[in-house]
Backbone as a ProteinNet text record, in pm:
[ID]
protein_1_A
[PRIMARY]
MSDSTRVEIFDQIYRIRGGLDPVYVEELAHYVDAKMREVARATGTVDSVKVAVLAALAIADELQTLRQSNDQGRQELQQQARRCLKLVERAIQQTA
[TERTIARY]
15441.2	15437.1	15454.2	15433.4	15415.3	15328	15288.8	15216.3	15286.8	15436.6	15482.8	15536.1	15609.4	15744.8	15799.3	15975.1	16041.4	16122.9	16137	16212.7	16352.7	16397.6	16542.7	16508.3	16512.3	16501.6	16595.3	16698	16819.7	16887.5	16894.6	17006.1	16877.5	16807.3	16709.8	16633.7	16584.2	16570.2	16375.5	16306.1	16116.7	16057.2	15942.1	15884.5	15767.9	15696.5	15574.6	15424.2	15357.1	15203.9	15088	14962.9	14890.1	14808.1	14819.9	14750.2	14758.8	14879.8	14927.4	14957.9	14960.4	15061.1	15192.2	15281.6	15443.5	15507.8	15509.6	15520.1	15505	15428	15330.7	15441.1	15449.2	15521.2	15680.5	15688.9	15861.1	15932.3	15810.6	15808	15808.1	15725.3	15664.6	15811.1	15836.7	15993.5	16130.5	16111.6	16187.5	16251.3	16081.2	16071.2	16102.5	16059.1	16104.1	16264.5	16369.5	16477.6	16586.6	16511.8	16538.9	16542.2	16427.4	16380.9	16471.1	16522.4	16572.3	16707.3	16770.1	16908.6	16933.4	16871.1	16848.6	16878.1	16787	16764.4	16922.3	17007	17110.8	17193.4	17182.9	17267.8	17304.8	17183.7	17112.6	17196.5	17150.8	17158.5	17298.2	17383.1	17464.5	17437.6	17304.5	17280.6	17308.5	17354.4	17373.7	17251.1	17151.6	17144.5	16983.1	16952.1	16827.2	16677.5	16695.2	16540	16536.5	16643.2	16579.2	16604.1	16659.4	16685.7	16499.7	16473	16333.6	16206.5	16256.9	16167.9	16140.9	16291.9	16304.1	16213	16256	16220.8	16062.1	15991.9	15871.2	15793.9	15902.2	15785.9	15830.1	15919.7	15950.4	15808.3	15789.2	15697.4	15535.1	15553.2	15407.5	15385.5	15519.9	15510.9	15477	15551.8	15482.5	15356.5	15293.8	15160.5	15029.3	15089.7	15005	14985.9	15203.2	15134.6	15062.8	15045.4	14959.9	14836.8	14821.9	14642.6	14632.3	14643.5	14634.4	14609.9	14685.1	14733.9	14579.7	14542.9	14412.6	14306.5	14290.4	14168.4	14193.5	14294	14285.8	14223.3	14284	14260.3	14113.6	14024.3	13872.8	13852.3	13864.2	13795.7	13797.2	13937.3	13883.6	13781.9	13802.6	13733.7	13605.7	13518.7	13410.3	13384.6	13478.4	13459.2	13462.2	13523	13463.5	13358.2	13347.7	13181	13064.7	13099.9	12993.4	12955.9	13043.9	13120.9	13039	13065.8	13007.8	12839.9	12820.5	12659.6	12617.9	12648.3	12562.5	12567.7	12701.8	12697.1	12577.3	12549.6	12478.7	12338.4	12275.6	12154.5	12129.9	12221.7	12202.8	12167.1	12294.2	12254.2	12137.8	12070.1	11938.9	11838.1	11829.2	11735.3	11711.6	11821.1	11841	11799.4	11762.2	11706.1	11596.1	11510.9	11397	11276.8
23017.3	22888.3	22966.9	23102	23149.8	23118.6	22972.5	22909.2	22800.3	22803.3	22690.2	22640.4	22569	22566.5	22456.3	22562.4	22484.7	22407.2	22279.7	22167.2	22156.5	22089.6	21967.9	21856.8	21726.7	21588.3	21487.8	21480.4	21329.2	21453.1	21554.7	21621.1	21683.9	21653.8	21692	21804	21945	22021.5	22030.7	22032.1	22003.8	22112.9	22221.9	22228.7	22202.8	22213.5	22136	22256.9	22244.9	22289.7	22199.1	22263.7	22175.4	22279.2	22381	22464.1	22460.2	22366.4	22259.3	22415.6	22398	22490.8	22473.7	22524.8	22559	22476.1	22500.8	22483.9	22328.7	22276.9	22140.3	22055.3	22140.9	22074.8	22036.6	22149.9	22182.7	22056.4	22014.5	21913.8	21731.7	21728	21647.5	21610.4	21679.9	21655.3	21663.9	21710.5	21692.6	21523.1	21478.9	21345	21227.7	21264.5	21218.9	21246.5	21319.2	21372	21230.2	21256.9	21175.4	21041.8	20983	20859.2	20785.7	20866.7	20854.5	20836.6	20946.4	20924.9	20791.4	20754.1	20586.3	20514.4	20524.9	20388.4	20386.1	20476.3	20475.7	20437.7	20517.1	20500.8	20329.2	20281.3	20094.6	20002.2	20059.7	19956.3	19988.5	20071.5	20096.3	20191.3	20148.4	20205.9	20354.4	20402.1	20512.7	20526.1	20445.3	20476.4	20512.3	20659.7	20750.6	20677.2	20599.6	20552.1	20442.4	20378.4	20225	20274	20416.5	20426.7	20496.1	20579.7	20609.4	20498.2	20416.2	20300.8	20263.2	20208.2	20187.9	20199.4	20369.1	20488.5	20461.5	20457.1	20474.8	20288.6	20239.6	20100.6	20084	20171.4	20226.9	20269	20421.9	20481.4	20456.3	20339.3	20205.5	20182.1	20094.3	20055.2	20051.3	20211.3	20297.6	20318	20349.8	20437.5	20294.9	20140.5	20020.7	20024.7	20027.9	20004.9	20102.1	20197.1	20322	20298.5	20239.2	20181.7	20101	19993.6	19890.5	19906.2	20000.1	20060.7	20100	20228.5	20318.3	20173.9	20077.1	20012.4	19914.8	19880	19827.5	19935.6	20034.4	20100.2	20140.2	20154.7	20219.8	20053.2	20002.2	19830.1	19819.1	19885.2	19838.2	19983.1	20082.3	20202.4	20185.4	20100.2	20037.6	19932.9	19825.2	19747.8	19802.2	19926.2	19996	20072.1	20145.9	20191.4	20120.8	20043.2	19900.1	19875.2	19854.7	19831.2	19892.9	20018.9	20132.2	20192.5	20188.2	20158.8	20040	19925.6	19827.2	19874	19957.6	19921.7	20072.6	20174.1	20266.8	20227.9	20115.7	20068.6	19968.5	19922	19805.8	19938.5	20037.4	20123	20225.3	20274.4	20335.1	20190.8	20029.4	19972.1	19953.2	19940	19969.7	20058.2	20139.4	20313	20315.8	20293.4	20240.8	20236.5
12596.8	12732.8	12828.6	12857.1	12993.1	13048.8	13065.6	13217.3	13233.3	13207.6	13202.1	13322.7	13394.2	13520.4	13397.9	13451.1	13404.7	13502.2	13524.9	13641.7	13557.6	13590.8	13584.6	13645	13595.9	13625.9	13535.4	13592.4	13610.7	13491.8	13520.7	13422	13270.7	13281.1	13133.6	13214.3	13090.2	13178	13074.9	13134.1	13068.2	13082.4	13013.6	13069.8	13070.8	13185.5	13196	13198.9	13155	13114	13162.8	13220.5	13209.2	13356.1	13370.3	13475.8	13631.7	13648.5	13776.2	13848.4	13999	14083.8	14052.5	14022.7	14005.9	14072.7	14240.7	14371.2	14312.8	14309.7	14316.7	14172.4	14113	13964.1	13984.7	14118.9	14097.2	14205.9	14346.6	14418.1	14315.8	14232	14181.3	14096.8	14006.8	13954.3	14028	14173.4	14257.4	14295.9	14313.6	14366.4	14221.6	14105.3	14020.5	13994.9	13979.2	14019.7	14103.3	14207.8	14375.5	14314.7	14251.1	14235.7	14156.7	14009.3	13953.5	13944	14070	14063.3	14195.2	14296	14374.5	14343	14197.5	14096.6	13991.8	13958.7	13875.9	13996.3	14131.2	14237.2	14270	14257.5	14309.4	14178.6	14097.4	13958	13892	13949.5	13833.4	13649.5	13675.9	13500.9	13497	13337.8	13343.5	13234.8	13165.9	13044.6	13117.6	13031.7	13120.3	13125.2	12984.3	12943.5	13107.2	13082.3	13140.5	13315.9	13321.2	13497.1	13513.5	13389	13402.3	13420.5	13354.4	13358.7	13467.5	13562.6	13712.1	13776.2	13783.1	13839.5	13825.9	13727.6	13757	13780.1	13831.7	13860	13976.5	14027.7	14184.7	14252.4	14186.6	14161	14171.8	14097.5	14064.8	14201	14205.3	14359	14547.5	14507	14604.6	14616.4	14480	14480.8	14537.5	14452.8	14472.7	14645.3	14666.6	14835.2	14945.4	14866.6	14967.3	14928	14836.3	14802.8	14878.7	14868.1	14918.7	15072.2	15091.2	15297.8	15307	15216.8	15268.6	15193.5	15147.5	15093.3	15292.2	15340.5	15423.9	15547.5	15511.5	15661.3	15607	15527.2	15525.7	15548	15507.1	15588.5	15693.8	15814	15949	16026.7	15920	15992.4	15938.2	15849.5	15837.2	15947.4	15979.6	16071.1	16160.6	16247.1	16383.2	16351.8	16265.5	16300.7	16271.3	16227.9	16238.8	16388.7	16438.9	16590.3	16688.6	16663.2	16711.4	16677.6	16603.1	16538.3	16645	16659.9	16728.2	16842.9	16914.6	17109.9	17082.7	16968.3	17019.7	17014.7	16934.7	16911.9	16983.2	17099.1	17216.8	17319.9	17322.3	17486.3	17402.6	17305.3	17289.9	17324.7	17281.3	17311.9	17462.7	17587.8	17681.7	17774.8	17672.9	17784.1	17734.9	17628	17557.5	17669.2
[MASK]
++++++++++++++++++++++++++++++++++++++++++++++++++++++++++++++++++++++++++++++++++++++++++++++++

């Protein structure tokens, strides 16, 4: 396991393999650990499996919210690009 990264999440040690940058893996593990601790504090739950599932739901909610925001931003950018294109086309027609 020479290419594995050792991380600690919610007081458990895990060896993560997969060719990812170890610093990135540690950042992910820190994020998951923090989210699990936040859930445990907020709910008073001590069962690590329940905490993990609730943390996974919270992280999935964050991801979904970011995806929706990204989609909305993409749509707004496309609308602005269309408006700009129309303005450029009008300017070209007026100078032709």
